[in-house]
N, C-alpha and C positions, 0 to 999 in steps of 0.2 A: 882439688875434689874432683873424681870422675864419677858421673852420673850417666844413666840412661832412662829413657821415658817410654820404651817400647818402640818408638819410631825413629828416635835420634840418640846419638851419645854425645856427651858433653864434658869438656873439662873447664871446670869453674875455678877461677882464680881472680884475686883482688887486682893484680897487675897483668897487662898483657903479656903473653908468652909467646916468643917467636918460633917456638918448637914445643909440641906437646906430644903425649902419647896418642896413637892412633890418628896421625895427623891428617891422613887421607880421608877418614870417614867421621871424624869427630869435630865438633865445634869447640872453639875456645872462646868462652864467654867471660868476659872482664869488665872492670870498672877502672877506677883510679885516675884515668887521664881526663875525666869529664868530656868536654867537646874539643879538646886541644888537637890541633892539627898541625902544630909547628914544630914538633919533635922530629928528630933526626928518623927514627923508626916510624913514622907516619905513613910513607910509601908502603912499606911492608905490610901494615895493616890495611890500607886502602886497597892494595891489590888481591888480598885474601878473602874470598866470600865467605869462609869458614870462621873469620875472627869477627866477633859480634860485642859492640861495646853495650853493656847493661845498664850504663850510667844513665842518671835522670836527666843530664843535659841533652842526650841524644834521643831519650824516650819522653819526651813533653812532660817531664816532672810528674809521671803518673804509672802505676802498674801495667805492664803489657803482657800479651802473649807472645809466644815463640815467633809466631807469623808477623804480629806487629813489631816486635824488635827487629826482625830480618828486614821488614820493609823500612824502618826508620833508619837502620844501618845503611841501606842501598843509598837512601838520600843523603845521609851523612857522609858517605864516601863519594857523593857525586855521581851515582850510578843508576841504572835502572835494570830491571829484569831482562830487558832487551839487550842490554850491554852498552846502551847508549849513555853518554855522559849527561848529567842533569845537574843544574845549579841547587845546591842544599837549601 
């Protein structure tokens, strides 16, 4: 599903997609993998700041705003807004 909220564009899918329409300006919001970082495709997800895991495992088992989901994903990916690596 493709949606927009007036500020951002999103492709929503149960599974993470490695390519999606409007990839340069659109977020890929997915679930399915929970907090798993062992899959072969994890480095691709980790390196792409527009791929956001909406799963409860990453988002403290509670509803979150986009900004909270984005911050939770930075921690999940071991990154910070400054680009420095952090421990999740």
